N, C-alpha and C positions, 0 to 999 in steps of 0.2 A: 714262480717265474722269475721274480727278482733275485732271490737267493741263488737259484740254479745257474744264473748267468752272471752273478756278481754285480747286478745293477743296483745303484743306491736307492734307498727307500723313498726318496723324494720323487721318484718316477712311478709310484704306485698308481696315480690316476691314468697314466698312459698304459700301464699293464692291464688295468681293469677295462679300459676302452678296447684294447687289442683282444683280450680274452672274450669280451662280449661280441666283438666283430667276428671272431673265428667261430664262436658257438652258434651264432645266428646263421652261419653258412655250413654247419655240420648237421648230419642227420640226428634226429631225436625220436624218442618213443611217442611223443605227443602228436606228431604229424607223420603219418605213415608214408614211407617211400619218397619224401621230399624234405628239404631243409626248411627251417622257419622263414628264411629270406625268400625261398622259392614259393612257399605258400602265400606270402604277402605280396610279392611282385609279379608272380606268375611267370618268372624267368629264372632259368637255372643260373646260379651265381658262378662267376669265374673265380677260381682260387689259384691260378697259375703264379700269381705274384706273392703268395704267402711265404713268409720267412720266419725263422725262429726269433722270438722276442729276445733282444739283447745281443744278437749276433753282429759280427763285423759287417759293415756296409760301406759303400762308396757312393757319395752324392755327386752327380754330374754338375759341373760348372758350365753355364751357357757360354757360347763363343763371345757374346758381347760383354760378358763380365770378366773376361780374362785376357791376358796379353800373350804374345808368342812366348814359347819356351816355359810356360807355366803349366803345371799339371791340369788335366781335364777333369779331375775329380778330387774330392776331399774325403779322407777316412772319417767314418762316424759309426754310431751304434744304432741298430734298428730298434725303434721304440713304437712301432705301429704304423698305420697308414695315415697319410695326410687327410685332413677333413676336406680339402679341395678335391681329392680324388674319389671321395665317397659318393 
């Protein structure tokens, strides 16, 4: 994942966390017809927000944190999901 997107090696912990997060929401042979997350929580996981690790992303800047005529977002790189959203 790191080499494929040209992400520096110092971000390997984020890559491992994202890979684990995705794998837990992917079908496996150990649990028939459900994902590990679904087997644990009894709820089908939502994956609509999944993005490719290391892809270009834009982070929204809240209205209270910016002034007029300032961009509403900042360019960044996707390194996984925030722990606050998990």
